Structure formats: C-alpha cells, structure tokens
C-alpha positions as CSV (number, residue, x, y, z in Angstrom):
1,N,0.0,0.0,0.0
2,E,2.7,2.5,0.9
3,G,4.6,1.7,-2.3
4,A,1.5,2.2,-4.4
5,I,1.0,5.5,-2.6
6,H,4.4,6.8,-3.4
7,R,4.3,5.6,-7.0
8,T,1.0,7.4,-7.5
9,A,2.3,10.6,-6.0
10,D,5.4,10.4,-8.3
11,I,3.1,9.8,-11.3
12,A,1.0,12.8,-10.4
13,S,4.0,15.1,-10.0
14,I,5.8,13.9,-13.2
15,R,2.8,13.9,-15.6
16,G,1.3,17.1,-14.1
17,M,-2.0,15.3,-13.3
18,S,-4.5,16.6,-10.8
19,L,-4.5,14.8,-7.5
20,S,-8.1,13.5,-8.0
21,R,-7.1,11.9,-11.3
22,A,-4.0,10.4,-9.7
23,L,-6.2,8.9,-6.9
24,L,-8.5,7.4,-9.5
25,S,-5.5,5.6,-11.0
26,V,-4.7,4.0,-7.7
27,P,-5.6,0.3,-7.6
28,S,-9.0,-0.4,-6.2
29,R,-7.6,-2.8,-3.5
30,L,-6.4,0.3,-1.6
31,S,-8.7,1.4,1.2
32,S,-10.2,4.8,1.6
33,Y,-7.7,5.4,4.4
34,S,-4.8,4.8,2.0
35,R,-6.2,7.2,-0.5
36,G,-6.6,9.9,2.2
37,L,-3.0,9.3,3.3
38,L,-1.8,9.8,-0.2
39,F,-3.7,13.1,-0.4
40,C,-2.1,14.3,2.9
41,Q,1.4,13.4,1.8
42,H,1.0,14.9,-1.6
43,Q,-0.3,18.2,-0.3
44,Q,2.4,18.4,2.5
45,V,0.1,20.4,4.7
46,H,1.3,21.4,8.2
47,S,-0.4,19.5,11.0
48,S,-2.0,22.6,12.5
49,R,-3.5,23.7,9.1
50,L,-4.2,20.3,7.7
51,F,-7.9,20.8,7.2
52,P,-9.1,24.4,8.0
53,R,-12.7,24.9,9.0
54,N,-13.8,26.3,5.6
55,Y,-11.7,23.8,3.6
56,R,-13.4,22.1,0.7
57,S,-12.0,18.8,-0.5
58,P,-11.0,18.5,-4.2
59,L,-11.6,14.7,-4.1
60,P,-14.7,13.2,-5.7
61,A,-17.8,12.8,-3.7
62,Q,-17.2,9.1,-2.9
63,Y,-13.9,10.0,-1.1
64,N,-15.1,13.0,0.9
65,T,-16.0,10.8,3.9
66,I,-12.3,10.1,4.6
67,F,-11.8,13.7,5.8
68,H,-14.1,13.3,8.8
69,G,-14.1,11.1,11.8
70,S,-11.5,8.5,12.6
71,L,-9.9,8.3,9.2
72,F,-9.1,12.0,9.2
73,V,-7.6,11.8,12.7
74,K,-5.3,8.9,11.7
75,A,-4.2,10.6,8.5
76,K,-3.4,13.7,10.6
77,S,-1.4,11.7,13.1
78,I,0.7,10.2,10.4
79,M,1.5,13.6,8.9
80,T,2.6,14.8,12.3
81,G,5.3,12.1,12.3
82,D,4.0,9.9,15.1
83,N,5.7,6.6,14.5
84,D,3.4,4.6,16.8
85,D,0.2,5.8,15.2
86,S,1.7,5.4,11.7
87,A,2.7,1.9,12.5
88,G,-0.7,1.1,13.9
89,S,-2.3,2.7,10.9
90,T,-0.4,0.6,8.4
91,Q,-1.5,-2.5,10.2
92,N,-5.0,-1.3,10.1
93,V,-4.7,-0.5,6.4
94,A,-3.4,-4.0,5.8
95,S,-6.2,-5.5,7.7
96,T,-8.9,-3.4,6.1
97,P,-10.8,-5.0,3.2
98,S,-11.0,-3.2,-0.2
99,R,-14.1,-1.4,-1.5
100,A,-14.3,-3.3,-4.8
101,G,-13.5,-6.8,-3.8
102,A,-14.4,-7.4,-0.2
103,D,-13.9,-10.9,1.1
104,T,-17.1,-12.6,2.3
105,S,-15.4,-15.1,4.5
106,E,-15.8,-15.1,8.3
107,D,-12.1,-14.4,8.8
108,S,-12.2,-11.3,6.7
109,K,-15.3,-10.1,8.5
110,K,-13.5,-10.6,11.9
111,Q,-10.5,-8.7,10.6
112,H,-12.6,-5.9,9.4
113,S,-14.4,-5.6,12.7
114,N,-11.0,-5.7,14.6
115,G,-9.7,-3.0,12.3
116,K,-12.7,-0.8,13.1
117,D,-12.1,-1.2,16.8
118,N,-8.4,-0.4,16.4
119,K,-9.3,2.7,14.5
120,D,-11.6,3.9,17.2
121,D,-8.9,3.3,19.8
122,G,-6.4,5.3,17.7
123,Q,-9.0,8.1,17.4
124,E,-9.4,8.4,21.1
125,K,-5.6,8.6,21.5
126,S,-5.2,11.1,18.7
127,E,-8.1,13.3,20.1
128,S,-6.6,13.4,23.5
129,K,-3.1,14.5,22.4
130,P,-4.1,17.8,20.8
131,A,-6.1,18.7,24.0
132,Q,-3.0,18.2,26.1
133,N,-0.5,19.9,23.8
134,G,-2.6,22.8,22.6
135,P,-3.4,25.5,25.2
136,K,-5.3,27.5,22.5
137,N,-7.7,24.6,22.0
138,N,-8.3,24.3,25.7
139,A,-9.1,28.0,26.0
140,K,-11.5,27.8,23.0
141,Q,-13.2,24.9,24.6
142,R,-13.7,26.6,27.9
143,K,-15.0,29.7,26.2
144,A,-17.4,27.7,24.1
145,A,-18.6,25.9,27.3
146,R,-19.2,29.2,29.0
147,W,-21.3,30.4,26.0
148,R,-23.3,27.2,26.0
149,Q,-24.0,27.6,29.8
150,M,-25.1,31.3,29.3
151,N,-27.4,30.4,26.5
152,K,-28.9,27.6,28.5
153,Q,-29.5,30.0,31.4
154,K,-31.2,32.5,29.1
155,K,-33.5,29.8,27.7
156,D,-34.4,28.6,31.2
157,K,-35.3,32.1,32.3
158,K,-37.4,32.7,29.2
159,R,-39.2,29.3,29.7
160,Q,-39.9,30.2,33.4
161,K,-41.3,33.6,32.4
162,I,-43.6,32.1,29.8
163,E,-44.8,29.5,32.4
164,Q,-45.5,32.2,35.0
165,E,-47.4,34.3,32.5
166,H,-49.5,31.3,31.5
167,E,-50.3,30.5,35.1
168,S,-51.3,34.1,35.9
169,Y,-53.5,34.1,32.8
170,K,-55.2,30.9,33.9
171,K,-55.9,32.3,37.4
172,K,-57.3,35.5,35.9
173,K,-59.5,33.6,33.6
174,N,-60.8,31.4,36.4
175,R,-61.6,34.5,38.5
176,S,-63.6,36.1,35.7
177,N,-65.4,32.9,34.6
178,H,-66.8,31.1,37.7
179,W,-68.5,28.4,35.6
180,G,-65.5,27.8,33.3
181,K,-64.0,24.4,32.8
182,K,-62.1,22.7,35.6
183,D,-59.7,19.9,35.8
184,P,-61.0,16.4,35.1
185,D,-60.1,15.3,38.5
186,E,-62.5,17.8,40.1
187,G,-65.5,16.1,38.6
188,P,-68.3,17.6,36.4
189,V,-68.5,21.3,35.8
190,P,-71.1,22.9,38.0
191,P,-73.9,25.0,36.4
192,H,-73.9,28.7,36.6
193,V,-74.8,30.0,40.0
194,G,-77.5,32.3,38.6
195,S,-79.2,29.6,36.6
196,F,-82.2,27.6,37.8
197,A,-80.1,24.5,37.2
198,D,-78.2,25.4,40.4
199,E,-79.8,23.8,43.5
200,T,-79.4,27.0,45.5
201,M,-81.5,29.0,43.0
202,Q,-84.2,26.3,43.0
203,K,-84.5,26.4,46.8
204,L,-84.2,30.2,47.0
205,F,-87.1,30.8,44.5
206,N,-89.0,27.5,45.1
207,V,-88.6,26.4,41.4
208,D,-89.0,22.8,40.3
209,I,-87.3,22.6,36.9
210,D,-89.2,19.4,35.9
211,G,-92.4,20.5,37.6
212,P,-95.4,22.4,36.4
213,S,-94.8,25.6,34.4
214,K,-98.3,27.1,34.5
215,G,-101.3,25.7,36.2
216,G,-100.3,22.3,37.7
217,E,-99.7,20.3,34.5
218,K,-96.5,18.5,34.2
219,D,-94.3,18.7,31.1
220,K,-96.0,16.4,28.7
221,D,-93.0,16.0,26.4
222,A,-90.3,15.6,29.0
223,T,-89.0,12.6,27.0
224,I,-87.8,15.1,24.3
225,T,-84.8,16.1,26.4
226,D,-84.1,12.5,27.3
227,A,-84.1,11.5,23.6
228,S,-81.8,14.3,22.8
229,D,-79.3,13.0,25.3
230,G,-79.2,9.7,23.4
231,T,-78.9,7.4,26.4
232,A,-77.7,3.8,26.0
233,D,-80.8,2.3,27.5
234,A,-83.1,4.0,25.0
235,K,-80.9,2.8,22.2
236,A,-80.9,-0.7,23.5
237,D,-84.7,-0.9,23.6
238,G,-85.0,0.7,20.2
239,T,-87.4,3.3,21.4
240,A,-85.2,6.3,20.9
241,D,-85.6,8.2,17.7
242,A,-82.7,9.5,15.6
243,K,-80.5,12.2,17.1
244,I,-82.3,15.6,17.2
245,P,-80.6,18.1,14.9
246,K,-79.3,21.3,16.3
247,R,-79.5,24.6,14.5
248,K,-78.4,28.2,15.2
249,L,-81.5,30.2,16.1
250,G,-82.4,33.8,16.6
251,L,-85.1,34.9,19.2
252,L,-87.1,38.1,19.3
253,V,-88.1,38.6,22.9
254,S,-90.3,41.1,24.7
255,F,-90.6,41.5,28.5
256,L,-91.6,43.7,31.4
257,G,-88.6,44.0,33.7
258,S,-90.4,45.2,36.9
259,N,-90.2,41.9,38.7
260,Y,-86.6,41.0,37.7
261,A,-83.1,42.2,38.7
262,G,-82.1,42.9,35.1
263,F,-81.6,40.8,32.1
264,Q,-78.1,39.2,32.5
265,I,-77.9,36.0,34.6
266,N,-76.7,36.8,38.1
267,S,-76.0,34.9,41.3
268,E,-79.0,34.5,43.6
269,K,-81.0,36.9,41.5
270,R,-84.2,36.3,39.5
271,T,-83.2,37.5,36.1
272,L,-84.8,37.4,32.7
273,Q,-82.1,35.3,31.1
274,A,-82.6,32.6,33.8
275,E,-86.4,32.6,33.2
276,I,-85.9,32.3,29.4
277,E,-83.3,29.5,29.8
278,L,-85.7,27.6,32.1
279,G,-88.5,27.9,29.5
280,L,-86.3,26.7,26.7
281,Y,-85.2,23.8,28.8
282,R,-88.7,22.7,29.7
283,A,-89.7,23.0,26.0
284,G,-86.8,20.7,25.0
285,I,-84.8,23.2,23.0
286,I,-82.0,23.1,25.5
287,S,-80.8,19.6,26.5
288,K,-80.4,18.5,30.1
289,M,-76.6,18.3,29.6
290,N,-76.4,21.9,28.5
291,F,-78.9,23.4,31.0
292,G,-77.1,25.8,33.2
293,H,-74.1,26.2,30.9
294,P,-74.8,29.2,28.5
295,K,-71.5,28.7,26.6
296,K,-72.4,25.2,25.6
297,Y,-75.4,26.3,23.6
298,S,-73.7,29.5,22.4
299,W,-76.1,31.9,24.2
300,S,-75.8,35.6,23.3
301,N,-78.1,38.7,23.8
302,S,-78.0,42.0,22.0
303,A,-78.5,44.1,25.2
304,R,-78.3,43.8,29.0
305,T,-81.1,45.8,30.5
306,D,-81.0,47.0,34.1
307,K,-83.5,46.3,36.9
308,G,-87.0,47.5,36.0
309,V,-86.3,48.1,32.3
310,H,-88.7,46.7,29.7
311,A,-88.1,45.6,26.1
312,A,-90.4,45.6,23.2
313,A,-88.1,43.6,20.9
314,Q,-84.7,42.3,21.9
315,V,-82.7,39.8,19.9
316,C,-81.0,36.8,21.4
317,S,-79.3,33.8,19.8
318,L,-78.6,30.2,20.7
319,K,-77.9,26.8,19.3
320,G,-81.1,24.9,20.0
321,E,-82.6,21.5,19.1
322,M,-85.3,21.3,16.4
323,I,-87.8,19.4,18.5
324,F,-90.5,19.2,15.8
325,H,-88.2,17.9,13.0
326,N,-90.0,14.5,13.1
327,D,-93.6,15.9,13.1
328,I,-93.1,18.7,10.5
329,D,-91.1,18.3,7.2
330,E,-87.8,20.0,7.0
331,S,-89.0,22.0,3.9
332,K,-91.6,23.6,6.1
333,M,-89.1,25.4,8.3
334,K,-91.4,28.3,9.1
335,E,-94.0,26.0,10.5
336,Q,-91.4,24.3,12.7
337,L,-90.2,27.6,14.1
338,D,-93.8,28.8,14.8
339,A,-94.5,25.5,16.7
340,M,-91.4,26.0,18.7
341,R,-92.4,29.6,19.6
342,E,-95.8,28.5,20.8
343,R,-94.2,25.6,22.8
344,V,-91.7,27.9,24.6
345,N,-94.4,30.5,25.5
346,E,-96.3,27.8,27.3
347,F,-93.4,27.6,29.8
348,L,-92.7,31.3,30.2
349,P,-94.2,33.7,32.7
350,E,-96.9,36.2,31.6
351,D,-94.5,39.1,31.5
352,I,-92.0,37.4,29.1
353,R,-92.9,36.5,25.5
354,V,-91.0,35.1,22.5
355,L,-92.3,36.9,19.5
356,D,-90.5,35.0,16.8
357,F,-87.9,32.3,16.0
358,E,-85.7,32.6,13.0
359,R,-82.9,30.4,11.4
360,V,-79.6,32.3,11.3
361,T,-76.1,31.6,10.1
362,R,-73.8,29.4,12.1
363,M,-71.5,32.3,13.1
364,F,-74.3,34.7,14.0
365,C,-74.0,36.4,17.4
366,A,-76.7,38.7,18.7
367,R,-74.1,40.9,20.5
368,T,-71.4,41.3,17.9
369,N,-73.6,41.3,14.8
370,R,-75.8,44.2,15.9
371,D,-75.1,47.6,14.2
372,K,-77.1,49.8,16.5
373,V,-79.2,49.9,19.7
374,R,-82.3,52.0,20.4
375,Y,-83.5,52.9,23.8
376,Q,-86.6,54.8,24.8
377,Y,-87.1,56.6,28.1
378,M,-90.4,58.1,29.3
379,V,-90.0,61.4,31.2
380,P,-92.9,63.2,32.9
381,S,-93.4,66.7,31.5
382,Y,-93.2,68.4,34.9
383,M,-89.5,67.6,34.9
384,L,-89.1,70.6,32.5
385,C,-90.9,73.1,34.8
386,S,-88.9,76.0,36.3
387,E,-87.5,76.3,39.8
388,E,-90.2,78.9,40.7
389,E,-93.0,76.5,39.8
390,V,-91.4,73.7,41.9
391,R,-91.2,76.0,44.9
392,K,-94.8,77.0,44.4
393,A,-95.8,73.4,44.4
394,F,-94.0,72.7,47.7
395,S,-95.4,75.9,49.2
396,L,-98.7,74.2,49.5
397,A,-97.3,72.2,52.3
398,E,-96.8,73.5,55.8
399,K,-94.5,76.4,56.5
400,E,-92.1,74.3,58.6
401,E,-91.8,71.9,55.8
402,E,-91.1,74.7,53.4
403,K,-88.3,76.0,55.6
404,D,-86.7,72.5,55.6
405,I,-86.9,72.5,51.8
406,K,-85.2,75.8,51.5
407,A,-82.5,74.7,53.9
408,K,-81.9,71.5,52.0
409,S,-81.8,73.3,48.6
410,D,-79.1,75.6,50.0
411,E,-77.0,72.6,51.1
412,T,-77.4,70.8,47.7
413,N,-76.4,73.7,45.5
414,N,-72.8,72.3,45.0
415,M,-73.9,68.6,44.6
416,T,-74.7,66.6,41.5
417,P,-78.4,66.3,40.6
418,M,-78.5,62.6,41.5
419,E,-76.9,63.2,45.0
420,A,-79.2,66.2,45.7
421,A,-82.3,64.2,44.7
422,K,-81.3,61.3,46.9
423,I,-80.8,63.6,50.0
424,I,-84.1,65.5,49.4
425,E,-86.1,62.3,48.9
426,E,-84.7,60.8,52.1
427,E,-85.1,64.0,54.3
428,I,-88.4,65.4,53.1
429,D,-91.7,64.1,54.4
430,P,-93.4,61.7,51.9
431,E,-96.7,63.6,52.5
432,A,-95.1,66.8,51.3
433,L,-93.8,65.1,48.2
434,A,-97.2,63.6,47.4
435,K,-98.9,67.0,47.6
436,A,-96.2,68.5,45.4
437,R,-96.8,65.7,42.8
438,E,-100.6,66.4,42.8
439,S,-100.0,70.0,41.9
440,L,-97.4,69.2,39.3
441,I,-99.2,66.4,37.6
442,N,-101.4,68.9,35.7
443,Y,-98.3,70.6,34.2
444,R,-98.1,70.7,30.4
445,V,-95.0,71.4,28.4
446,T,-94.9,74.3,25.9
447,S,-93.6,74.3,22.3
448,E,-90.7,76.6,23.3
449,Q,-89.6,74.2,26.0
450,M,-89.7,71.3,23.5
451,E,-87.5,73.2,21.0
452,R,-85.0,74.0,23.7
453,F,-85.1,70.4,24.9
454,K,-84.3,69.1,21.3
455,S,-81.4,71.5,20.9
456,G,-79.9,70.3,24.2
457,L,-80.2,66.6,23.4
458,K,-78.7,67.2,20.0
459,L,-75.4,68.1,21.6
460,F,-74.9,64.4,22.5
461,E,-75.0,63.2,18.9
462,G,-71.8,62.2,17.2
463,T,-68.6,60.7,18.5
464,H,-67.7,61.9,22.0
465,S,-66.0,60.7,25.2
466,F,-68.7,59.9,27.8
467,H,-66.4,59.2,30.7
468,N,-68.4,61.7,32.9
469,Y,-71.6,59.7,32.3
470,T,-70.4,56.3,33.7
471,R,-68.2,54.9,36.5
472,R,-64.6,53.8,36.9
473,I,-63.5,55.1,33.5
474,G,-61.0,57.9,33.2
475,A,-60.9,60.7,30.6
476,D,-57.9,59.2,28.8
477,N,-59.6,55.8,28.4
478,A,-60.4,55.1,24.8
479,S,-63.2,52.8,25.7
480,A,-65.3,55.8,26.9
481,T,-65.7,57.0,23.3
482,R,-69.1,56.2,21.9
483,Y,-71.0,57.1,18.7
484,I,-74.6,58.4,19.1
485,L,-76.6,58.4,15.9
486,S,-79.6,60.3,17.2
487,F,-81.0,61.6,20.5
488,A,-84.3,63.5,20.3
489,P,-87.7,63.7,22.1
490,L,-90.9,62.5,20.4
491,D,-94.3,64.1,20.7
492,P,-95.8,64.1,24.2
493,I,-98.4,61.5,25.1
494,F,-101.0,61.3,27.8
495,V,-101.3,58.4,30.3
496,P,-104.6,57.9,32.0
497,G,-104.5,58.2,35.8
498,K,-105.1,55.4,38.2
499,V,-108.3,54.7,40.1
500,N,-108.1,55.2,43.8
501,D,-109.6,52.9,46.5
502,D,-112.5,55.2,47.0
503,G,-113.5,55.1,43.3
504,T,-112.0,58.5,42.3
505,K,-109.7,58.7,39.4
506,Q,-106.4,60.5,39.3
507,P,-105.8,63.0,36.5
508,E,-103.9,61.9,33.4
509,T,-100.2,62.7,33.2
510,Q,-98.2,64.0,30.2
511,W,-95.1,62.1,29.3
512,I,-92.3,62.8,26.8
513,P,-90.7,59.8,25.1
514,L,-87.0,60.2,24.5
515,Q,-85.4,57.9,21.9
516,V,-81.6,57.5,21.7
517,V,-79.9,55.4,19.0
518,G,-76.3,54.5,19.1
519,Q,-73.8,51.8,18.4
520,S,-73.2,51.0,22.1
521,F,-73.5,52.6,25.5
522,L,-71.6,52.6,28.7
523,L,-73.0,51.7,32.2
524,N,-75.6,54.2,33.3
525,Q,-74.8,56.5,30.3
526,I,-78.3,57.1,29.0
527,R,-80.0,57.9,32.3
528,K,-77.2,60.2,33.3
529,M,-77.4,62.0,30.0
C-alpha cells in the first residue's frame, strides 16, 4: 500500500496530473484510508493547518468521507510524524478489506471488525493528544462551554417567564369565569350560580325545573330532552328516535322587567335570562346536559337591561334543538319555528314572551352582529318646569316643611343632581312630596320648551368621550368613546290616571318619550345624559 501511494504521488508530479485523477488511477484494492493518506502526503500540509474549518475537498464525492471522523484523525497523526500511530495505521490498512472486492469469509469479517475497533482506539488517543499539547484549543473549549452555559440559562429564564405568564392568565380567567372548565379530577363542571339548574337557586325561589310551568300540568313531552341525550338504555330498547338536529336560532323577545333584577344572569337573583333559559329547557330546545351552561349552547343577547327596564323587541341567539323535526317536514321550516315559539311561550311567565324564532347563520352572534341599539325613556313633562314652579308646588305644604326644603336646597347647590335628589327624597316628608306631585301632575310642556329640549339633546349626537356619564373610566380611556346616531324627544303622550280605592280617578299625566340610537352605550350612560 505504501509503495503504491508513493508511486501514485510520483506519477501525479511527473505527468502534471491533478490529484483527483491520480487517486482514481490507484488500484481499487487500496482502502479509503490509504487514499486519504496519499492526499495528505502529496499536499504536505502542516499539521496545525491540515484541514481548516472552511476547507473544501478536491476529491470526488465518494472519497469525501475520509476527511471526517477516525480516518481524518489517523491521517493527521501520520502527517505529524507519530511513528506509533503510523505503524498502527499501516497495520489497520493492511487488515482493512478493499471497497471493490471485499472478502465474504468469516475471517475477513472478523479482521474488518477488529480494524474498526483499532481505528476507534487510535481516534481516542489522537483526540486526547491535541487537547494536552494545545493550550489554545483548551481556551477555546472553555470559552465555548461558558457560552453554552449562558445560552442555557437564558433559555431557562425565558421558559420560566412564559410558564409564569401562563399560570397568571389561567388564574385570571378562572376568576372572571366562575363556571369555566375545571380539571377532570375535580368532577363535572357545576352549572352557573345564577341559573335555575343550580340547586341553591331552586331552593331560593322555590322552582321545580321538571315540575309544572303554568297551572299544575307536568311537562308532557319531557322525553324530548331524554331522547336528545341519546342514552344507552333507550338505544338498547330501540325506542329512541334519531338524534335531534341542532341549529343556530335567533329569538325576538319582549318582556316587562319590573319583577326582575335585570336581564343578565346573576348569582342568587331572579333574572330574565334565567327565566328564558328555564322555559327553553322545559320546552326541550336546550338539553339537560347543556342546561345551566350558556356557553355550551352559544347563548348571546344584544343588550343587557337593568332592573325594572322593559323591552319591546330584543334579539337573542342560541344553538337549539329542532324538537319538531319528526312531526313537520324540513322543507316547512317556518311551521317548525312557529310551533317552537308556541311551545316555549307555554313555559314562560306572563311578563315574558318570545315573539319570533328565526334560522340564522352558524357564526351569527346577537351581541357582535348588531349595528345599533335603540332605547326609549319616558320622562314626565313636569321635569321641565322652572324652579319657581317647583317652589310654588311645595309651598302648598306646611311652612315648617317649606323651611326645611329651602335649607336643603341651599345645602345641595354644590352637589350633582342625583346626589341632591337622593338627599331630598330621604329627608323630606313623603306627604309633602305627594302634595307636590298632585300639583305638578297637571303641568303641560310648551312648544318653546320642547325646542330647547331638542337642541340640548342634539349636543350628544356624534362621537364623544362619555367618561363623565359612567363609573370607573378615566378621561384618557379610549373605551369611553361612543358614537350616538340620534337623541331626540318625540311628541308628548298622555297616560290615564289610576283609580283610587274610594273610586275616584287621578288626572292623566303628560309624558315625553326620549329615543336615543347608538352603536353601544356605557354603564348608566343614558339615564345620566
């Protein structure tokens, strides 16, 4: 092998051949290691610069592997003049089978495996020597180790920060969503504390969710909800029908809010949303599994009215079950929706009514898909009377009472109207207030006052910051900006008076309807305007 190497190097130098062509002329019985050794001797490269980092081999692709790993290390050790390694390398070369004609006998295989082991041993020796003899290499290794340690510390800190942010987000989400999902180990998710699916609400308001709705008649079609659940027993008996299809539905609801603590579902409060949910559940549109979990059936409402506020037409949306899909053909969708409307109204109180059901798109949301909201407030006309007329009305009371009124009016000059009204209402005798109302109930607004009222309300129209008409929002908060389309009074109307216990009738009262239309409103914004 060594003789062939030297002869090939001489041929390459005499004939002016390239080294790659000279290597191709080497007999095929030479191993890849011998070819690499030939290249190292021919190039006569110094040991410290044998193969720089950016070096590209001129050899063909099938020989490039010799410049990496153990073969490279052995070739480098021979070039440095290490006799022991070179002797060992020649032995390894002699014991290594050729690429073209490898012997398939067991002896050659054993020799080949022994040669690999010897090469690995030589690699470990040659790798350890530069580390001992080269202080530069040791310094570079230490520097690289420090960099690796610093990068690892940075990654660990970043990972810890991400985990802490994730944990804080989960805690915040659990605080704001009391009926959100819990861990599987904690059992089933409890219903919303403001829904009648909660046992506390049932006991507090004496409500039986599966009991009579109106009169004393039980729910006749209670099996609808059971069939929608698709229990295994029903399937085994063969009595259960096919799975009830669910569709996204829109509701048009009207209600009187006098007996309810607002529309939105709330803990230990009788709300309109809780009553509507109970009616939908009893009708079979909401399954037992989803009852008490508004998110499961994608509930949404276009407005959240306060306590005592009524609605002529409010839009809500949910994903409900088509309970009449077996009785009425799918092509007659309008008849199915009308039957569902009548069914739900049977289980609702007298002051809540579903006016219409409508099929909507799958992504429809009553809150986000609305483009405007219209509110109407009724204001008695005597609210526009002058201060002198109010004093005249209270002057009908006793003189002592009139002195108290004057004293209170002097104290409340620097207060807001709502604070002053609260103090006066608490301090003044109710009999004096009743007499004042009797004298003011006959007041009628003039056309000049109506024009002045219109011009004052028109100032609210447009895009403005209404931070002064709500709570807990500063002037620099962008969420306080709202767009009001219109705000104007309508023509006054007259409301008949009530009949007293003695049979006498109270005089009729003049009221002024105020309609305000906007994209959205803040808390208490309209009533404070």
